[in-house]
N, C-alpha and C positions, 0 to 999 in steps of 0.2 A: 358566494366566493369560497373556493377551497382554502383550508387553513392547515398549516403544518407547523409543529413546534420542533425546534432543533436545539439540542444542547451543544453549545459552542465552548470548546475547551482549548484555548490558545496554547497553553503550556509554556515552554521555556525558549530562550534564545530568540531565533527569528520567528517563532511560533505566533506571537501576537501580531507581527507585521504582515505575514502572509495570510493569516486567517482574516485579518481586518479587510484586506483587499478582496478575498474570496466572498466575504459576507456582502460587500458592496455589489459584487457581480450577482449574487443570489437575489438581493433586493431589486436590482435592476431587471432581472429576468422575471421576477414576480410582478413588478409593476407593469411590464410589457404584456404579460399574459393574464393579468388580473388574478393573481394567486397570492394569498397572504402567508408569508413566512415569518413566524415569530421566533426570535432567538433568545435563549437564556444562557448566560455565560457563567462559568465556574472555573476554579483553579484546579490544576492537575500537575503531577510531576514535581519538579524542583520548586516551582512557585507555591505549590501546596505544602511541600515540606517546610519552606521558609515561614509560612504563616501558621500551619497546623501541626507540623512535626511528622506528617505522614504524606505519602505521594497521592493517595486517593482517599478522600473522606466518604463517610456514609452518605452525606448530603449530596456530594457530586455523583456518587453511584446511583442514588435515588433519582436524581435529575435525569441521568442517562436512561435509566429504566423507564421513566415516565414520558420520555420524549418520542417523537416519531423517527428521529435519526440523530446521530452524533457526528459533529464535525470537529476533528482534532487537529492541532497544529503539530508540535514536536515537543519531546521531553528530553531532559538530561543536559549534562555539561560538566566541565571539570570541577565546578564548585561543589558538586555532590558525589564525586567519584570515591572519596574516602569513607563514605557511609557504608554500613553493613548492607549486604546484598538484599536483605529482607525489606529495607526501606529506601532503596535507591529509586530515582524517578521512573526508571524503566519498569519497575514492579507495577506501576499504575496501568501501563499498557497490558501487561499480562493479566492483571486482575479484571480490567474492563472486558477483555476478550473472553475470559473464563466466565465471569458473572453474566455477561450478555449472551453467552452461548455462540460466540462468533468463531465458528470452526473453519470457515472458508475465506481465505484472503485472495482477492483477485487483483493482480498487478499487470496492467497492460504496458507493453513496450512497443511504441509505434513510431516509425520514422516519418517526420514531416519532410516533404521533398526539399523545402527551402533550408532545412537544417542538416541535410545530408553531409555537407562539408564540415559540420561541427563535430562529427564523430571522429574518434581516433582511428577507426578502421577505414579501409578503402571504400570509396563511394559505391563501387560496383558490388561490394559485399553486402552493404547494409540497405541499399535502396529497395524499397518495397517491404521492409521488415514490419510485421504486425503480429506480435506475440502476446499471448495472455498466459502469465504464470499463475497457476492456482495452487496456493500453498495451504496445507493443513495447518491450523493455527492453534489448536488447544491440546495437542498431544505431543508425543515424542520426547526428545531430550529436555526440552524446556519445562516440561511439567511432570515427567516421570519420577517416581520415587523408588528406592532411596536416592537421595542426593545430598551433597554437602562435602565439607572437608573435615577429616578427623585425624587426631594424633595417634600414631602407632607406638607400641611399647618401646621401640628403639629410638624414639624421639623424632622420627621423620613424620611427614604428613601424607595422607592419601585423599585425593579428590575423587568423588563419585558422582556421575550423572547416569541416569537410566533411560534408555529409549524403549518406550512401551506404546504399542498400538493394539487395539482390539478389532475384531472383524467389523462391528457396527461403525466404528470410527472411520475405517478405511472405506467401507461401503458408501457412507454418506458423502465423503469428499469426492469419490469416484463419480457418483451420480451428478454432483454439481459440475464436474469437468465435462462429462458427456452431454449434459443439458446445455451448457454454454457452447460447446462445440457444434451442436445442432444449429445454433444461431450464427455460426461463423463458417469456417471452411471444413468442418467435420473431420478433424484430425486431432487425435490426442496422443501425446507422448508421455507415458508414465515413467518417472525417474526414480530409481532405487539403487541399492547396492546389494542386490540379492545374492551375489556370488561370495559375499563376506558376512553380511549381517542377517541373522535369522529373522529379525523383526521385519526387514524389508523383503525377505523371501515371502513372508505372509502377505505383505503389501502387494507383491506382484500377483500372487494367487488370487487374492480377493478382487483386485482390479480386473483381472482376466474374467472372473466369474460375473462381475457386474456388467461387463461389456456384452455379455450374451443378450442383454435386453436392449442393446444399442448397436445393432448390426449395421445400421446406416452410417455409423461413425467408424473411421479407421483407428485402430489402436496399435501403437508401437511401444516397446519397452526399451529403456536405455539406462545403462549404469551412469551414476552421477558424475564420475570423472570424465567419461566420454561426452556427456551432455555439456559439461563446462567447456570442453574443447570445441565441440560442434557449434556452440553459441558464437564463438569468434571465428570459426572456420566457415560455416555455412548456416547462418541464422535463419535464412528464408525457408529452411526445411521445416520449421516449427510453426504450429498454429497454437494449440493448447499444450502447455507443460503442466502436469499435475504431479505433485511430490509432497514428501513429508516436511515437517516444520523446519528443521535445521537446513536441509538441502534447499528448501524453498526460499529461506531467508537469504542464503548466499547467491543462488542462481538468479533470483529476481533483481538483486543489485547488479549482477553481471549483465543481465539483459538490459537494465536501465542505461548502462554506459554505452550500449550500442547506439543510443539516441543522441549521444553527445553530452548530456547532462542529466544527472539524477534529479535536478530541480524541475524537470519537465513531467515527471511521472506520478500519477495519482494511484490510489488504491481504495478498494472496498472490502470491508470485513463483514461477512454475512453468515447467516445460519439461525439466529434467533429472531425475536420479534422486532428488535431495533438494530439497524445496520450502523456501522461506524465507518467514517470516511476520512482519509488522511493522506498527505503526501508521503512518499516512501523515504524521503531524505530525512536527515537528522536535524538537530536544533541549530547547527552551524554557529556556535557561540563566537567564533572569530569574526563574524560579520554582523552580529546582532546589533540592532540599533543604528546601523549605518545606512539604512535604506537601499542596500545592495541586493537583498534577497530576491529570488525569482518566485513570484506567487503563482505561476502557471500550474504547477502540480496541484496546489490546493484548489485553485479555480476549477481544474479538471476533476478534482475529487468531488466538488459540488455537482458537476455534471453527472458523475457516476451516482451520486445520491439521488438526484432527480430521476435517473433512469431505473435504478435498482430498488430503491425504497418507495418511491412515489409513482412509478410508472409514467412519468412525465417525459415521454420520449422526444417530443417536439422541442420542449424547453431545454433538454439536455443537448440535443442537436444544435440549438442556437448558441449555447455556450461554446461548444467544441468548434463550431464554424467561426465564432468571433475570435477565439484564440488563434485559429489558423489564419484568419484575416489579418490580425495585427502582425503576425510573423511574416506573412507575405508582404506587408507594408514596410518591413525592415526593422521593427522594434525588437531590441534585444537587451536582456539583462546581462550583467557581466559574465555570468557562467556560460552563456551561449553567444557572446558577442563575436562578430566577425568584422574584418576591415570593410569600411564603407557603409556599415549599418548604424542604426540610431541607438546609441548606448542609453539604456533606460533604467531608471530606478524602480524600486518595488511599488511605490504609490503610483508612479506614472504608468507602469504596466497595468495596474488594476484599472486606472482611469481610461486607458485606451481600449481595454477590453469592454468596459461598460459602454463607451461611446460606439464601439463596433456593433454592440447589440442593437443599437438604434432605438 
């Protein structure tokens, strides 16, 4: 029997609720296909700060490094917003990405036909949308130095963040985008601001050079402001969007809302030996502990884990089909609820997905 060890980091807010349901689905698919999934849980983010004073301990990082994959819930919340930036819950995410070498973030935005009416855009605009945003995850403004806030001689302050990318960093994320495109519709849109930012002028040149080895894939370049507009004007034109860290953070959330709810969308962070999988939404502290959270994004993150870390394609397909099955049967959490559908809590949604797996 195949055996995989997964570091489970529930985090804050709704994190423990949604991760709990996703683990149930993982165990169900393991039982169905006779695969052993061993989970080892640890604190991260605000929960870690409360107990240890820091958002990511060496023990948790060691667990992540020694596992076959990491399943993460969500981190952060108002409780910790007054802390110094260096020890806020979100620093745990940045540290995990950096230490695990997770430079490529894959965020799919796919419209389920039965949820087309849940989108705020017209049905004819979003029907058939199936986009993969590939975001560079360990460079750019979030990691570049110098950075910080300093006092000036006149008593005012100056904030500095630095956008830095090297040729190898751009090459490796471009290769990921073209490789993924070959398994989809073979179309890549590289997003930059090359008319203003020299860093992304380099980005455009390097992506164009890498494309020479992928002539079977179509490549287009687009400025980030135009891309933001096109995502709501004509999203079906996109297959793969590849872009730098900050742009990717913003555009992937915009793409998420095409689907009707950010609570539906998973993500995979890849590049190192251990992949990390998490829903793209936040910790939603306003509904934490109320059983209202949508666990589907986390469940689908488990499917991405099976697909990308373990090459368990059939098992990943089973989870994705189970999710689609329960949606077709009318089950809806509050964020995607529609008149006449079955309003479903977090635990019940997890249970019906497990039952749908058979």
